[in-house]
N, CA, C and O atoms as a CHARMM CRD file, in Angstrom:
* protein
*
  312
    1    1 MET  N    -25.27000  51.09400  99.42700 PROA 1      0.00000
    2    1 MET  CA   -26.68600  51.32300  99.24500 PROA 1      0.00000
    3    1 MET  C    -27.48100  50.90200 100.47500 PROA 1      0.00000
    4    1 MET  O    -28.69500  50.71100 100.40200 PROA 1      0.00000
    5    2 LEU  N    -26.80800  50.76100 101.57900 PROA 2      0.00000
    6    2 LEU  CA   -27.53900  50.41400 102.78800 PROA 2      0.00000
    7    2 LEU  C    -28.31600  51.61800 103.27900 PROA 2      0.00000
    8    2 LEU  O    -27.82900  52.74700 103.21700 PROA 2      0.00000
    9    3 ASN  N    -29.51900  51.38000 103.76500 PROA 3      0.00000
   10    3 ASN  CA   -30.36800  52.47200 104.22400 PROA 3      0.00000
   11    3 ASN  C    -29.75500  53.23600 105.38500 PROA 3      0.00000
   12    3 ASN  O    -29.99000  54.43700 105.52200 PROA 3      0.00000
   13    4 ASN  N    -28.98400  52.57400 106.21200 PROA 4      0.00000
   14    4 ASN  CA   -28.42200  53.21000 107.40100 PROA 4      0.00000
   15    4 ASN  C    -26.93400  53.50400 107.26100 PROA 4      0.00000
   16    4 ASN  O    -26.23100  53.57000 108.26900 PROA 4      0.00000
   17    5 ASP  N    -26.44700  53.67600 106.07300 PROA 5      0.00000
   18    5 ASP  CA   -25.03000  53.93900 105.83200 PROA 5      0.00000
   19    5 ASP  C    -24.67300  55.31700 106.36900 PROA 5      0.00000
   20    5 ASP  O    -25.19800  56.32200 105.89100 PROA 5      0.00000
   21    6 VAL  N    -23.78400  55.37500 107.35900 PROA 6      0.00000
   22    6 VAL  CA   -23.42100  56.64400 107.99500 PROA 6      0.00000
   23    6 VAL  C    -22.42400  57.44400 107.16900 PROA 6      0.00000
   24    6 VAL  O    -22.17400  58.60700 107.48600 PROA 6      0.00000
   25    7 CYS  N    -21.85100  56.86800 106.12800 PROA 7      0.00000
   26    7 CYS  CA   -20.83300  57.55300 105.33000 PROA 7      0.00000
   27    7 CYS  C    -21.40900  58.41800 104.22100 PROA 7      0.00000
   28    7 CYS  O    -20.68900  59.25400 103.67400 PROA 7      0.00000
   29    8 THR  N    -22.66200  58.25300 103.87300 PROA 8      0.00000
   30    8 THR  CA   -23.21200  58.95300 102.71300 PROA 8      0.00000
   31    8 THR  C    -23.24100  60.46000 102.87500 PROA 8      0.00000
   32    8 THR  O    -23.18400  61.18500 101.88100 PROA 8      0.00000
   33    9 THR  N    -23.32900  60.94200 104.08700 PROA 9      0.00000
   34    9 THR  CA   -23.36500  62.39400 104.28100 PROA 9      0.00000
   35    9 THR  C    -21.98400  63.01900 104.19100 PROA 9      0.00000
   36    9 THR  O    -21.87600  64.24100 104.09900 PROA 9      0.00000
   37   10 GLY  N    -20.92900  62.22300 104.21600 PROA 10     0.00000
   38   10 GLY  CA   -19.57700  62.75200 104.19600 PROA 10     0.00000
   39   10 GLY  C    -18.90100  62.71600 102.84000 PROA 10     0.00000
   40   10 GLY  O    -17.70300  62.97900 102.74500 PROA 10     0.00000
   41   11 VAL  N    -19.64000  62.39900 101.79400 PROA 11     0.00000
   42   11 VAL  CA   -19.04800  62.30000 100.45900 PROA 11     0.00000
   43   11 VAL  C    -19.83800  63.14900  99.46600 PROA 11     0.00000
   44   11 VAL  O    -21.00600  63.46400  99.69300 PROA 11     0.00000
   45   12 ASP  N    -19.17900  63.51600  98.35600 PROA 12     0.00000
   46   12 ASP  CA   -19.82700  64.33700  97.33600 PROA 12     0.00000
   47   12 ASP  C    -20.76900  63.53800  96.44400 PROA 12     0.00000
   48   12 ASP  O    -21.78100  64.06600  95.98300 PROA 12     0.00000
   49   13 PHE  N    -20.44800  62.27400  96.19500 PROA 13     0.00000
   50   13 PHE  CA   -21.29500  61.40400  95.39300 PROA 13     0.00000
   51   13 PHE  C    -21.06700  59.97100  95.82800 PROA 13     0.00000
   52   13 PHE  O    -20.10800  59.67300  96.54000 PROA 13     0.00000
   53   14 VAL  N    -21.93200  59.10200  95.40600 PROA 14     0.00000
   54   14 VAL  CA   -21.84400  57.69700  95.76100 PROA 14     0.00000
   55   14 VAL  C    -21.70200  56.89000  94.48300 PROA 14     0.00000
   56   14 VAL  O    -22.40500  57.14300  93.50500 PROA 14     0.00000
   57   15 GLY  N    -20.79000  55.91400  94.48500 PROA 15     0.00000
   58   15 GLY  CA   -20.60900  55.01800  93.35200 PROA 15     0.00000
   59   15 GLY  C    -21.04600  53.62100  93.72800 PROA 15     0.00000
   60   15 GLY  O    -20.71500  53.12900  94.80600 PROA 15     0.00000
   61   16 ILE  N    -21.78700  52.98100  92.84300 PROA 16     0.00000
   62   16 ILE  CA   -22.27400  51.63100  93.11500 PROA 16     0.00000
   63   16 ILE  C    -22.08300  50.74400  91.88500 PROA 16     0.00000
   64   16 ILE  O    -21.95700  51.22200  90.75800 PROA 16     0.00000
   65   17 THR  N    -22.06600  49.45000  92.14000 PROA 17     0.00000
   66   17 THR  CA   -22.08900  48.45000  91.08200 PROA 17     0.00000
   67   17 THR  C    -23.31800  47.59700  91.33500 PROA 17     0.00000
   68   17 THR  O    -23.39100  46.92000  92.36100 PROA 17     0.00000
   69   18 PRO  N    -24.28400  47.61100  90.43000 PROA 18     0.00000
   70   18 PRO  CA   -25.52300  46.86500  90.67000 PROA 18     0.00000
   71   18 PRO  C    -25.29400  45.36500  90.67500 PROA 18     0.00000
   72   18 PRO  O    -24.39500  44.86600  89.99700 PROA 18     0.00000
   73   19 PRO  N    -26.11100  44.64200  91.44300 PROA 19     0.00000
   74   19 PRO  CA   -26.00300  43.18000  91.43300 PROA 19     0.00000
   75   19 PRO  C    -26.44400  42.62200  90.08700 PROA 19     0.00000
   76   19 PRO  O    -27.33700  43.17300  89.44300 PROA 19     0.00000
   77   20 GLN  N    -25.82000  41.53300  89.66700 PROA 20     0.00000
   78   20 GLN  CA   -26.15700  40.93100  88.38100 PROA 20     0.00000
   79   20 GLN  C    -27.51900  40.26500  88.40000 PROA 20     0.00000
   80   20 GLN  O    -28.24100  40.29000  87.40300 PROA 20     0.00000
   81   21 SER  N    -27.86900  39.67700  89.51100 PROA 21     0.00000
   82   21 SER  CA   -28.99500  38.75800  89.52500 PROA 21     0.00000
   83   21 SER  C    -30.34300  39.37600  89.87700 PROA 21     0.00000
   84   21 SER  O    -31.37900  38.78700  89.56700 PROA 21     0.00000
   85   22 ASP  N    -30.36300  40.52300  90.50500 PROA 22     0.00000
   86   22 ASP  CA   -31.63700  41.03100  91.01200 PROA 22     0.00000
   87   22 ASP  C    -31.85700  42.47800  90.60000 PROA 22     0.00000
   88   22 ASP  O    -31.69900  43.39600  91.40500 PROA 22     0.00000
   89   23 LEU  N    -32.22100  42.66900  89.35000 PROA 23     0.00000
   90   23 LEU  CA   -32.40600  44.01500  88.82300 PROA 23     0.00000
   91   23 LEU  C    -33.60300  44.72100  89.45200 PROA 23     0.00000
   92   23 LEU  O    -33.55500  45.93200  89.66900 PROA 23     0.00000
   93   24 LYS  N    -34.66400  43.99600  89.74500 PROA 24     0.00000
   94   24 LYS  CA   -35.84400  44.60900  90.35800 PROA 24     0.00000
   95   24 LYS  C    -35.51600  45.17300  91.73400 PROA 24     0.00000
   96   24 LYS  O    -35.95000  46.27400  92.07500 PROA 24     0.00000
   97   25 SER  N    -34.76100  44.43300  92.51600 PROA 25     0.00000
   98   25 SER  CA   -34.33800  44.91600  93.82600 PROA 25     0.00000
   99   25 SER  C    -33.45200  46.14400  93.68500 PROA 25     0.00000
  100   25 SER  O    -33.56000  47.08400  94.47200 PROA 25     0.00000
  101   26 PHE  N    -32.57600  46.14000  92.68700 PROA 26     0.00000
  102   26 PHE  CA   -31.70700  47.28600  92.44200 PROA 26     0.00000
  103   26 PHE  C    -32.52300  48.52600  92.09000 PROA 26     0.00000
  104   26 PHE  O    -32.22200  49.62100  92.56400 PROA 26     0.00000
  105   27 ARG  N    -33.54900  48.36100  91.26500 PROA 27     0.00000
  106   27 ARG  CA   -34.41400  49.48800  90.90500 PROA 27     0.00000
  107   27 ARG  C    -35.12100  50.05000  92.13800 PROA 27     0.00000
  108   27 ARG  O    -35.25400  51.26600  92.27500 PROA 27     0.00000
  109   28 ARG  N    -35.57200  49.17600  93.02900 PROA 28     0.00000
  110   28 ARG  CA   -36.20600  49.63700  94.27000 PROA 28     0.00000
  111   28 ARG  C    -35.21400  50.40800  95.13200 PROA 28     0.00000
  112   28 ARG  O    -35.55600  51.44300  95.70300 PROA 28     0.00000
  113   29 MET  N    -33.98100  49.90400  95.22600 PROA 29     0.00000
  114   29 MET  CA   -32.95500  50.59700  96.00900 PROA 29     0.00000
  115   29 MET  C    -32.66600  51.97100  95.42000 PROA 29     0.00000
  116   29 MET  O    -32.48500  52.93200  96.16800 PROA 29     0.00000
  117   30 LEU  N    -32.62000  52.08500  94.09400 PROA 30     0.00000
  118   30 LEU  CA   -32.39000  53.38500  93.46000 PROA 30     0.00000
  119   30 LEU  C    -33.51800  54.36900  93.76900 PROA 30     0.00000
  120   30 LEU  O    -33.26300  55.53900  94.05500 PROA 30     0.00000
  121   31 SER  N    -34.74300  53.90200  93.71200 PROA 31     0.00000
  122   31 SER  CA   -35.88200  54.77600  94.02800 PROA 31     0.00000
  123   31 SER  C    -35.81400  55.26100  95.46300 PROA 31     0.00000
  124   31 SER  O    -36.06300  56.43200  95.74600 PROA 31     0.00000
  125   32 GLU  N    -35.48200  54.36600  96.35200 PROA 32     0.00000
  126   32 GLU  CA   -35.35400  54.72900  97.76600 PROA 32     0.00000
  127   32 GLU  C    -34.21900  55.72800  97.96700 PROA 32     0.00000
  128   32 GLU  O    -34.34000  56.67800  98.74100 PROA 32     0.00000
  129   33 TRP  N    -33.11600  55.49900  97.25900 PROA 33     0.00000
  130   33 TRP  CA   -31.97400  56.40900  97.35200 PROA 33     0.00000
  131   33 TRP  C    -32.37200  57.81400  96.90800 PROA 33     0.00000
  132   33 TRP  O    -32.07300  58.79000  97.59500 PROA 33     0.00000
  133   34 LYS  N    -33.04000  57.91700  95.77100 PROA 34     0.00000
  134   34 LYS  CA   -33.44600  59.21900  95.24100 PROA 34     0.00000
  135   34 LYS  C    -34.36900  59.94500  96.21400 PROA 34     0.00000
  136   34 LYS  O    -34.28500  61.16100  96.38200 PROA 34     0.00000
  137   35 LYS  N    -35.24200  59.18400  96.84400 PROA 35     0.00000
  138   35 LYS  CA   -36.17900  59.78000  97.80100 PROA 35     0.00000
  139   35 LYS  C    -35.43900  60.30500  99.03700 PROA 35     0.00000
  140   35 LYS  O    -35.73000  61.40100  99.51700 PROA 35     0.00000
  141   36 ASN  N    -34.49200  59.53100  99.54600 PROA 36     0.00000
  142   36 ASN  CA   -33.78700  59.89800 100.77800 PROA 36     0.00000
  143   36 ASN  C    -32.61600  60.84900 100.57000 PROA 36     0.00000
  144   36 ASN  O    -32.21100  61.53500 101.50800 PROA 36     0.00000
  145   37 HSD  N    -32.06400  60.90700  99.36200 PROA 37     0.00000
  146   37 HSD  CA   -30.88400  61.73700  99.06300 PROA 37     0.00000
  147   37 HSD  C    -31.10500  62.47200  97.74000 PROA 37     0.00000
  148   37 HSD  O    -30.37200  62.22900  96.78100 PROA 37     0.00000
  149   38 PRO  N    -32.08700  63.35500  97.66300 PROA 38     0.00000
  150   38 PRO  CA   -32.45800  63.94600  96.37100 PROA 38     0.00000
  151   38 PRO  C    -31.37700  64.80800  95.72600 PROA 38     0.00000
  152   38 PRO  O    -31.42200  65.02600  94.51500 PROA 38     0.00000
  153   39 HSD  N    -30.40800  65.30400  96.49400 PROA 39     0.00000
  154   39 HSD  CA   -29.39500  66.20500  95.93100 PROA 39     0.00000
  155   39 HSD  C    -28.00800  65.57900  95.87200 PROA 39     0.00000
  156   39 HSD  O    -27.04000  66.26500  95.54500 PROA 39     0.00000
  157   40 GLN  N    -27.89300  64.30300  96.18000 PROA 40     0.00000
  158   40 GLN  CA   -26.59000  63.64200  96.15300 PROA 40     0.00000
  159   40 GLN  C    -26.48900  62.74500  94.91700 PROA 40     0.00000
  160   40 GLN  O    -27.26300  61.79900  94.76900 PROA 40     0.00000
  161   41 PRO  N    -25.53900  63.04100  94.03400 PROA 41     0.00000
  162   41 PRO  CA   -25.39500  62.22900  92.81800 PROA 41     0.00000
  163   41 PRO  C    -25.00800  60.78600  93.12600 PROA 41     0.00000
  164   41 PRO  O    -24.30900  60.50000  94.09700 PROA 41     0.00000
  165   42 LEU  N    -25.47500  59.90800  92.28600 PROA 42     0.00000
  166   42 LEU  CA   -25.16300  58.49300  92.37400 PROA 42     0.00000
  167   42 LEU  C    -24.63600  58.05500  91.01400 PROA 42     0.00000
  168   42 LEU  O    -25.26900  58.31600  89.99100 PROA 42     0.00000
  169   43 VAL  N    -23.49100  57.39800  90.99400 PROA 43     0.00000
  170   43 VAL  CA   -22.84800  56.97500  89.75300 PROA 43     0.00000
  171   43 VAL  C    -22.81700  55.44900  89.70300 PROA 43     0.00000
  172   43 VAL  O    -22.37600  54.79900  90.65100 PROA 43     0.00000
  173   44 VAL  N    -23.28900  54.88600  88.59500 PROA 44     0.00000
  174   44 VAL  CA   -23.18900  53.44900  88.39100 PROA 44     0.00000
  175   44 VAL  C    -21.80200  53.17600  87.82600 PROA 44     0.00000
  176   44 VAL  O    -21.47500  53.61000  86.72100 PROA 44     0.00000
  177   45 LEU  N    -20.99000  52.45200  88.59200 PROA 45     0.00000
  178   45 LEU  CA   -19.58600  52.23100  88.23100 PROA 45     0.00000
  179   45 LEU  C    -19.38800  51.11800  87.21600 PROA 45     0.00000
  180   45 LEU  O    -18.48100  51.18500  86.38700 PROA 45     0.00000
  181   46 GLY  N    -20.19900  50.13400  87.27300 PROA 46     0.00000
  182   46 GLY  CA   -20.05900  49.01500  86.36300 PROA 46     0.00000
  183   46 GLY  C    -21.38100  48.31500  86.20900 PROA 46     0.00000
  184   46 GLY  O    -22.23200  48.37200  87.09700 PROA 46     0.00000
  185   47 TYR  N    -21.55600  47.66000  85.09600 PROA 47     0.00000
  186   47 TYR  CA   -22.80300  46.96000  84.86900 PROA 47     0.00000
  187   47 TYR  C    -22.54400  45.81000  83.92400 PROA 47     0.00000
  188   47 TYR  O    -21.82500  45.96500  82.93700 PROA 47     0.00000
  189   48 GLY  N    -23.10900  44.68000  84.21000 PROA 48     0.00000
  190   48 GLY  CA   -22.92700  43.52300  83.35400 PROA 48     0.00000
  191   48 GLY  C    -22.60900  42.29100  84.16100 PROA 48     0.00000
  192   48 GLY  O    -22.95400  42.19900  85.33900 PROA 48     0.00000
  193   49 LYS  N    -21.96300  41.36300  83.53500 PROA 49     0.00000
  194   49 LYS  CA   -21.56100  40.13800  84.19700 PROA 49     0.00000
  195   49 LYS  C    -20.12900  39.82400  83.81200 PROA 49     0.00000
  196   49 LYS  O    -19.63100  40.29000  82.78800 PROA 49     0.00000
  197   50 GLU  N    -19.48800  39.05000  84.62300 PROA 50     0.00000
  198   50 GLU  CA   -18.09300  38.70300  84.37700 PROA 50     0.00000
  199   50 GLU  C    -17.98700  37.74900  83.19100 PROA 50     0.00000
  200   50 GLU  O    -18.75000  36.78900  83.07900 PROA 50     0.00000
  201   51 VAL  N    -17.03000  38.02900  82.31000 PROA 51     0.00000
  202   51 VAL  CA   -16.77600  37.15500  81.15700 PROA 51     0.00000
  203   51 VAL  C    -15.27100  37.05200  80.92800 PROA 51     0.00000
  204   51 VAL  O    -14.48900  37.85800  81.43000 PROA 51     0.00000
  205   52 ASP  N    -14.89700  36.05000  80.16800 PROA 52     0.00000
  206   52 ASP  CA   -13.51900  35.94000  79.70100 PROA 52     0.00000
  207   52 ASP  C    -13.42300  36.73700  78.40600 PROA 52     0.00000
  208   52 ASP  O    -14.19400  36.50700  77.47400 PROA 52     0.00000
  209   53 GLN  N    -12.49400  37.65700  78.34800 PROA 53     0.00000
  210   53 GLN  CA   -12.40900  38.61200  77.24500 PROA 53     0.00000
  211   53 GLN  C    -12.38500  37.96700  75.85900 PROA 53     0.00000
  212   53 GLN  O    -13.03800  38.46600  74.94300 PROA 53     0.00000
  213   54 ASN  N    -11.66100  36.89300  75.69100 PROA 54     0.00000
  214   54 ASN  CA   -11.52600  36.27400  74.36400 PROA 54     0.00000
  215   54 ASN  C    -12.43100  35.05900  74.17800 PROA 54     0.00000
  216   54 ASN  O    -12.25100  34.29400  73.23100 PROA 54     0.00000
  217   55 ASN  N    -13.39000  34.87800  75.06100 PROA 55     0.00000
  218   55 ASN  CA   -14.26400  33.71700  75.00500 PROA 55     0.00000
  219   55 ASN  C    -15.42500  33.99600  74.05800 PROA 55     0.00000
  220   55 ASN  O    -16.28100  34.83100  74.35000 PROA 55     0.00000
  221   56 ARG  N    -15.45500  33.30500  72.93400 PROA 56     0.00000
  222   56 ARG  CA   -16.52900  33.42800  71.93900 PROA 56     0.00000
  223   56 ARG  C    -17.18800  32.06200  71.73800 PROA 56     0.00000
  224   56 ARG  O    -17.45400  31.65600  70.60600 PROA 56     0.00000
  225   57 ASN  N    -17.45200  31.35000  72.85000 PROA 57     0.00000
  226   57 ASN  CA   -17.97400  29.99100  72.78200 PROA 57     0.00000
  227   57 ASN  C    -19.49800  29.91100  72.69600 PROA 57     0.00000
  228   57 ASN  O    -20.04700  28.81200  72.77900 PROA 57     0.00000
  229   58 GLY  N    -20.18500  31.01200  72.53600 PROA 58     0.00000
  230   58 GLY  CA   -21.63900  30.97500  72.38000 PROA 58     0.00000
  231   58 GLY  C    -22.39800  31.20200  73.68000 PROA 58     0.00000
  232   58 GLY  O    -21.81900  31.26100  74.76400 PROA 58     0.00000
  233   59 TYR  N    -23.71300  31.32700  73.53400 PROA 59     0.00000
  234   59 TYR  CA   -24.58900  31.66200  74.65700 PROA 59     0.00000
  235   59 TYR  C    -24.55600  30.66600  75.80300 PROA 59     0.00000
  236   59 TYR  O    -24.73100  31.05300  76.95900 PROA 59     0.00000
  237   60 SER  N    -24.33600  29.40300  75.50800 PROA 60     0.00000
  238   60 SER  CA   -24.39600  28.37100  76.54200 PROA 60     0.00000
  239   60 SER  C    -23.22500  28.43500  77.51100 PROA 60     0.00000
  240   60 SER  O    -23.29900  27.86600  78.60000 PROA 60     0.00000
  241   61 ASP  N    -22.15800  29.10700  77.14300 PROA 61     0.00000
  242   61 ASP  CA   -21.00400  29.27200  78.03600 PROA 61     0.00000
  243   61 ASP  C    -21.20600  30.55600  78.84000 PROA 61     0.00000
  244   61 ASP  O    -21.14500  31.64400  78.26700 PROA 61     0.00000
  245   62 PRO  N    -21.44400  30.46300  80.14600 PROA 62     0.00000
  246   62 PRO  CA   -21.74000  31.65900  80.94400 PROA 62     0.00000
  247   62 PRO  C    -20.60000  32.67800  81.00300 PROA 62     0.00000
  248   62 PRO  O    -20.82000  33.82200  81.40200 PROA 62     0.00000
  249   63 MET  N    -19.40100  32.28400  80.61600 PROA 63     0.00000
  250   63 MET  CA   -18.27100  33.20300  80.64100 PROA 63     0.00000
  251   63 MET  C    -17.95400  33.78200  79.25700 PROA 63     0.00000
  252   63 MET  O    -16.91200  34.41300  79.07700 PROA 63     0.00000
  253   64 SER  N    -18.83700  33.57500  78.28600 PROA 64     0.00000
  254   64 SER  CA   -18.57600  34.03800  76.92500 PROA 64     0.00000
  255   64 SER  C    -19.10500  35.45300  76.71000 PROA 64     0.00000
  256   64 SER  O    -19.94000  35.94200  77.47100 PROA 64     0.00000
  257   65 GLN  N    -18.60500  36.09600  75.66600 PROA 65     0.00000
  258   65 GLN  CA   -19.09900  37.41700  75.29000 PROA 65     0.00000
  259   65 GLN  C    -20.55300  37.33600  74.82500 PROA 65     0.00000
  260   65 GLN  O    -21.31800  38.28200  75.01400 PROA 65     0.00000
  261   66 GLU  N    -20.93000  36.23000  74.22900 PROA 66     0.00000
  262   66 GLU  CA   -22.32500  36.06000  73.80900 PROA 66     0.00000
  263   66 GLU  C    -23.25800  36.00300  75.01500 PROA 66     0.00000
  264   66 GLU  O    -24.36800  36.53300  74.97100 PROA 66     0.00000
  265   67 ALA  N    -22.80700  35.36100  76.09100 PROA 67     0.00000
  266   67 ALA  CA   -23.61400  35.32000  77.31900 PROA 67     0.00000
  267   67 ALA  C    -23.75900  36.72400  77.89600 PROA 67     0.00000
  268   67 ALA  O    -24.81400  37.06900  78.42700 PROA 67     0.00000
  269   68 GLN  N    -22.71400  37.53300  77.79600 PROA 68     0.00000
  270   68 GLN  CA   -22.78600  38.93200  78.23700 PROA 68     0.00000
  271   68 GLN  C    -23.81500  39.69000  77.38800 PROA 68     0.00000
  272   68 GLN  O    -24.62200  40.44600  77.92700 PROA 68     0.00000
  273   69 ALA  N    -23.79100  39.49500  76.08500 PROA 69     0.00000
  274   69 ALA  CA   -24.74500  40.16200  75.20100 PROA 69     0.00000
  275   69 ALA  C    -26.16500  39.73900  75.53100 PROA 69     0.00000
  276   69 ALA  O    -27.06900  40.57400  75.57700 PROA 69     0.00000
  277   70 ARG  N    -26.36700  38.45800  75.75900 PROA 70     0.00000
  278   70 ARG  CA   -27.70200  37.97800  76.12500 PROA 70     0.00000
  279   70 ARG  C    -28.14900  38.59100  77.45000 PROA 70     0.00000
  280   70 ARG  O    -29.31600  38.95000  77.60600 PROA 70     0.00000
  281   71 PHE  N    -27.23100  38.70900  78.39600 PROA 71     0.00000
  282   71 PHE  CA   -27.54600  39.33200  79.68700 PROA 71     0.00000
  283   71 PHE  C    -28.05000  40.76500  79.47900 PROA 71     0.00000
  284   71 PHE  O    -29.06400  41.15900  80.05400 PROA 71     0.00000
  285   72 PHE  N    -27.34100  41.53800  78.66000 PROA 72     0.00000
  286   72 PHE  CA   -27.76200  42.92100  78.40100 PROA 72     0.00000
  287   72 PHE  C    -29.13300  42.97700  77.73000 PROA 72     0.00000
  288   72 PHE  O    -29.99200  43.76100  78.13300 PROA 72     0.00000
  289   73 ILE  N    -29.33400  42.15500  76.71800 PROA 73     0.00000
  290   73 ILE  CA   -30.61700  42.14000  76.00800 PROA 73     0.00000
  291   73 ILE  C    -31.75600  41.78200  76.95700 PROA 73     0.00000
  292   73 ILE  O    -32.79000  42.44900  76.98300 PROA 73     0.00000
  293   74 HSD  N    -31.55100  40.72400  77.73400 PROA 74     0.00000
  294   74 HSD  CA   -32.58000  40.28000  78.66600 PROA 74     0.00000
  295   74 HSD  C    -32.87200  41.34900  79.72200 PROA 74     0.00000
  296   74 HSD  O    -34.03000  41.58900  80.06400 PROA 74     0.00000
  297   75 THR  N    -31.83300  41.98000  80.22800 PROA 75     0.00000
  298   75 THR  CA   -31.99500  42.97200  81.28300 PROA 75     0.00000
  299   75 THR  C    -32.66100  44.23900  80.76400 PROA 75     0.00000
  300   75 THR  O    -33.53700  44.79000  81.43100 PROA 75     0.00000
  301   76 MET  N    -32.26900  44.70300  79.60600 PROA 76     0.00000
  302   76 MET  CA   -32.81700  45.93900  79.06600 PROA 76     0.00000
  303   76 MET  C    -34.26800  45.80700  78.61700 PROA 76     0.00000
  304   76 MET  O    -34.99300  46.80100  78.57400 PROA 76     0.00000
  305   77 LEU  N    -34.69500  44.60500  78.28500 PROA 77     0.00000
  306   77 LEU  CA   -36.05700  44.40300  77.81700 PROA 77     0.00000
  307   77 LEU  C    -37.03600  44.05200  78.93300 PROA 77     0.00000
  308   77 LEU  O    -38.22400  43.86000  78.67400 PROA 77     0.00000
  309   78 GLN  N    -36.55800  43.96700  80.15400 PROA 78     0.00000
  310   78 GLN  CA   -37.44300  43.66200  81.28100 PROA 78     0.00000
  311   78 GLN  C    -38.26400  44.85300  81.65900 PROA 78     0.00000
  312   78 GLN  O    -39.06700  44.77900  82.58900 PROA 78     0.00000
């Protein structure tokens, strides 16, 4: 998603994984991308935060599935 990426013209589409911590910056980068590359598809490859698959220790454990759920709720409601 770098503004001066020389590889973007040589591919059919671009795949990205958004940063976990800065959704507002990611939204700005997407807007800029659409403006500069209106006909090149962009695919979001992954979204969320890292968790331990079997961790059900509640919201206070940052590696739990509950923390992942809270992340989605918080992010989607912003």
